[in-house]
N, C-alpha and C positions, 0 to 999 in steps of 0.2 A: 541371684548373683550378679555382683556388679564388676565390669571390666572396665578398666582406663586405658587409654592410648594416646598418641600425639598425630595430629594431621600435618599436612605440609608446612602449614603457617605455624607450627609448634604452639598451637592452642591446645588445652587438654579438653577431650571430649569422653562422655561416659554414656554408656549403653547398659540396659539391664537385659538379662537372658529372657524374661518373659516377652519382651518386646520383639524377640527374633522369630524367625520362622520355626514351626515345631521340629523339623529335621535338624535344624542347627542347634536348638535348645536342647535336644535329646543329646547330641554329641558334647555339648558342653558340661551337662550336668550328669552323664552317666559315667560310671567308673570304667567302662570299656574304651572310652575315648583315650585315656591316658595310658600310653605306650612307653615303654622304655625303649630307647633308641641305641642300638649298638654303635660304638665308633667305627667308622668306615675304616676297611682294610686297605684301600686304595691309596698308594703312596703318592702323595704330590711332591715333586721336588721344587723347592724355590730357588729362583736365581737371584744370588745376593750380588748386588753391584759393588764393584771395588770402590775403595774409599778414594777420593780425590788427593792428590799430592801437589804441595806447594813448596816451590823452591824458595820463595821469600815473602814475607809479608812486611810492609813497610808502614809503619804507624807515625803519622806527623800530628802532632798537638800543639796548640797555640793558645796563648793567655798574655795577661797583661802583668802578671806578677813572676818575676824570674825564679824567686825562692819557691813558688807552688810548683811551678815546672820542674826544678830541680828535686823536689821531694817526689813527685810523680815519676820522675826517671828512676829514682831509688826504688821506688814501689815496683816498676816494671821490672827492674834488675832481679829484685827479690822473688818475684812471680816466676820469671824464667829459670831462677836457680831451683827453687822448690818443685817446679813442675818437670825439670830435666829437659828444658826447651833451649835448643842451640840459638844464642843471639848474636846479632852482628854488630854492627858499629852503631854508636850513638853519636849524633851530630848537632850541633847548636848552631842554627842557621842565624845570620844576620836579622836584626829587629827591622820591622817595618814601621816608619815614622809617620804619623798623620797629623797635620798641623791646620787648625782652622783659625784664621784671623777674623775677629768680629769687633764692631765698634763698642766703646764701653757705654755710649749714650745710645738712644734709640734712633736718632734722627740726624743730628749734626755732630760736630768736632770729630772730624776725620783723623786729627793727628793723636788721639786718645784711643788706642786699640788694645785688645785682649788677644792673646794667642793661646788657644786650647790645644793641647798636644796629647796624643796617645801612642804609646808604643807597643807594638805585639810582638812578642818574643815567639820565637818558633824553634821546636826541637824535633828531629827525626829519629826514629829508633827501629831497628831493623830485626827481625826475627826469621831465622833461616831453617828450612826443612821439615816441614809440617805436614801432618794429614789433614783431611778435611774436617774430621770429628775435634781433633786436639784444636785446631784454628778457631773453629766454632766456639768451643768451649772457653778458650783463652780470650778471645774477642769480647765475648759475653760478660766474662768476670772483670776485665780491665775496663769495660765501658760502664758497668755498674758502679765501679768505684772511682770514677773519673772525678776531678775535684770541681766545685762550682767555680763557673767563669773560664774554664777550659774546653776549647773545642778540639774535635779529633777528625782526622782524615786517614783513611785506611787503603792502601794500594796492595793489591794481591797479584803475585806471579805464580800461575798455575803450570805444572808440568803435564804435558799431554803426549800422547804417541802420534806419530804421523800416520795421516789416512793412507790407506792402501792404493789410492788413486794416484799419489805422487809418486 
């Protein structure tokens, strides 16, 4: 009879019943060693932790293309509508402009310069009154469907009870 198991390093090991001590071998091979175990009648009560409550979820996403951000905002609005999630305000923040002046030539001719410019558009989207499980599901879904070239920052405001010491 061959048995297989895993050790702490998660490597497979095998051993044969004939290589075991005679008393152990008789327990493994005899039909008496197989016993049906009745379910225990002792009742264990599990303590269920209450779900966390969030008063708001603030999602800020940034990108270089204004149309992509607008499309993603429409996507977020549709998700909130389909999942019956209360959404707050959507805010389009002023873009951040980055300019890098460089010389056209490698070494000289200072008066011939190029200006490289990028504009990072920022949008802030707010979702109100969520539970912890809904928030994690919502965030996972919208993060999996974020467009390429868009970064996201999430801020969470959690509701908690005051401790008894206060």
